[in-house]
N, C-alpha and C positions, 0 to 999 in steps of 0.2 A: 153866816155859816163860815167856819174856818176850813180853808183848803190846805190842811197840813196833816201829816201822818203823826199820830201820837206814838209814844214809845210802845205802848201795849199793842197797837195796831201794827207797828213795824215788826215786832217780834212774831205776832200771829202770822203776818205775811211771810216772814222768813221761814217759819215752820211749814206753812202750806206749800211754799215753793220747793222746799226740800222733799216734802212728801210727794209732790207732783213728779219730781225726778224719779223717785223710787217707784211710783205707780207706772210711769212711762216705761221704765225698764221692764217691769212685769208685762206690760202691754206688748212690748216688742218680742217677747218670747211666750206669749199666752198659750201657744200650743202645748207647752210643757206643764201648764197649771192644772192642779187638781181642783175639781169643782163639785160642790154638793148643792142640793136644793133644800131651802128652808120650807118652801111650799111652792105650788105651781107658779112658774115664771118669776120666782124670787130666789136668786142664786147668791151663793157666797163662795169666794175663792180664797186660796192662800194669799193672794195679793191683797184682798180686803183686810185680812187679819194682820198681815205684815205692816201695811200702811197705818192702820189704826194703832198698832203697838208702837210704831215710831212716833206718831203724833202724841200719844199719851206720855211717852217718856220725855219728850221735849216740853210738854205743858207742865209736867210734874217738876221739871228742872226750873223753868222760868216763873211758874205761877203755883208754887206748892200749896198755897192756901185755898186754891179754887177747886171746886168739884169738877168731875169729868163724866160725860155720858157719851157712849159710842154705840153705833149701830150693832157692832159685832160683840162687844164686851159689856154692854149695858151701863147701868148707873142709875142714880136717883136724882130727881129734880125737886128742889125746894126754892126758897126765896133768896138763897145766897148765890154769888156769882158761880156760873157753871159753864164750862166749855163743852160744846156739843160737836161731835165728829161724825161725818159721813165719809169714810175713807175712800170709797169709790162709789159714787152715786151713778147709777146707770150701768150696773154690772153686766146686764145682758148685752147692752151696746158694746161695752168693753170687750166682752168675750167674742162677739161677732165681728170685731174689727172696725166698728163705727167710731168716728172721732167724738161723738156726742156723749161724753161722760166727764165727770169732774170729781175733784177733791174739795170737800166743803168743811169749813170750820167756823163755828159761831160762838159768841159769848152771850149768854142769857142771864139777865139780872131781874129778879122779881117777876119772872115769867114774861120778860120782854126782851127780844133780841136787840142787842146794842152794838155788837161788832159782828161783821161778816166778812169772811175771806173765802173766795171760790177760785180755784185754779182749773182751767180747761187745758190739760197738758198738751194734747195733740195740736190744739190751736195756738199754743204758746201765749195764753192770756191768763193773767192773774188779776182779779178784781178784788178790791178791798174797800170797806166802808165802815164808818163809825157814826153813830147818831150825832147829828149836828156838825159833822166835819166833812161831809161830801163823799164822793166816790172817786176811786183811783184805779187806773188801769196800768199795770206794770210799773207802779210807783209814781205815775204822773196824774195830775187832776184830770178827771174825765167828765164830759157833759153828754147826757143822753141825746141821741139823734132823734129829733122830733119831726123830721121831714116825712112826707108821704103818709100822714096819718089817715088820709082818705082810703089808703089801701088797708082794709080792715082785716087784720090777722090776729088771732088769739091763740095762745098755747093752752091746751087743756090737759091737765094731769089725770092719770088714771091710777087705779089701785085694785089689788086683788079683793079688797073689801067692798068695792062698788056694787051697788044693786043695779044690775044691768038695765032694767026697765027705766029706773030713775036716771041713770047716766045717759041712756039713749034719748030720753025726753029733753034733758039739758042740752045735749049736742044738737038735737033738732031745733030747739029754740034759738040757739046761737046761729045756726045756718039760716033759719027763717028770718033772722034779723040782719042777714047779709054779711055775716062774719065768716071768714075762712078759718077753719079750725085745724091746728097742727098738734100732733102729739109726738113728743120727742122720746118718750119712755125714760125720762130723766128729769126729775123736778129741778135739780140744780141748773141744767141747761135751760129749761123753760124760764126760770126766774132770771138768769143772766141775760138771756135774749130779750126779755122784757125790759130789763134795766138798760141794755144797750140801745134799744129802740128797733130791734129786729121785728118785734111784735108789739102790739098795744097792751099786752099784759099776759099774766099767767094766772089761771084759775084752777084750783084743786080742792075738791070738797072732802077728800079723805087723804090724809098724809100723816107723816110722822115728824117729830121735832128735828131729827137729824137731817131730814130732807130739806127743811126750810130755814133752819137757824142761820145759815150763812146768807142765803139768797134774799131773805126778807129785808135785811138791812140794806143790801144793794138796791133793791127796788124802792125802798123808802127814800134813800138818799138820792136816787135818780129822779125823784119827783113824782113817783106814782102813788096813788092812794093805796095803802097797803094795810090789809086787815088780816090778822092772825087770830084764829079762835082756838084756844086750848081745850082739849078734851078733858074728861074726868080724870084720866090717868096722868095728864100733863106731858107725856112722852108720845103716846099713840093717840089716834083718832083726833088729830088736829085738822083744821082746814085753813086755806089761805087764798086770798084774792089780792093781786097786785095789778092795778089797771089804770089806764088813763080815764078821764071823766066820761068820754064817749063809750068806752067799753064797760065801765061800771054801770052806766045808765042802761046798757043792754042786759047786764047780768042780774041786776037787782030784781027785776020782775020774775026772773027764773029761779031766784034764790032769795025769797022774801025775808028769811031770818038772818041774812048776811049782816053781821054787825060784830064789833069787838065784844068779847065776853071775858 
């Protein structure tokens, strides 16, 4: 594994860092922000739109041949290189003043995430990874903290599309297997914390491409078993599991069809 930042990853990290500064400025004056709701508990603000617009402009400048998909402005996925943007993942956390939100940027090639950059602006952390090149924190090589694995903590993502009975049964199964379950209301944070070693993994049975395109590569390069299942649309109705062997062993009986597709 090469522990060096490629030019493509360096530029993506630079873009994400600048976008994080912009998002943090909006965060500091969020009481002034106009907010609308796409559906219950799914918010969009002028900050999301401004940050995505900035990232798109930068990507078009540096990578004019690549496609772009963003949560707020859409796009199409095919087998060509495509940058995927979540300008502010965890918008509800952002609006309530929680530090648990992030800016996520990923590169997908042939429906496989190969570059991931995630900034957690309030925590002053920027994680970057590229397949086969390892993971970096604020530009320096990073190794996942594997201590205290017997403290069994899993991050469980949720979605407005969840079937509540099914989700409750899954939660109960994890608790019965003696796992402590955290829910951060932000997929990006869940996956970064898994990559850092704060938890033993992140599990989310319903998600979107922009939620996981950045974080999946971080988890993969941190050494976690990482499974991404693309839905029929390619952008929505995805699922992800990024976990240590012990957590994956607990998850698979509860999720029998968990496998790359």
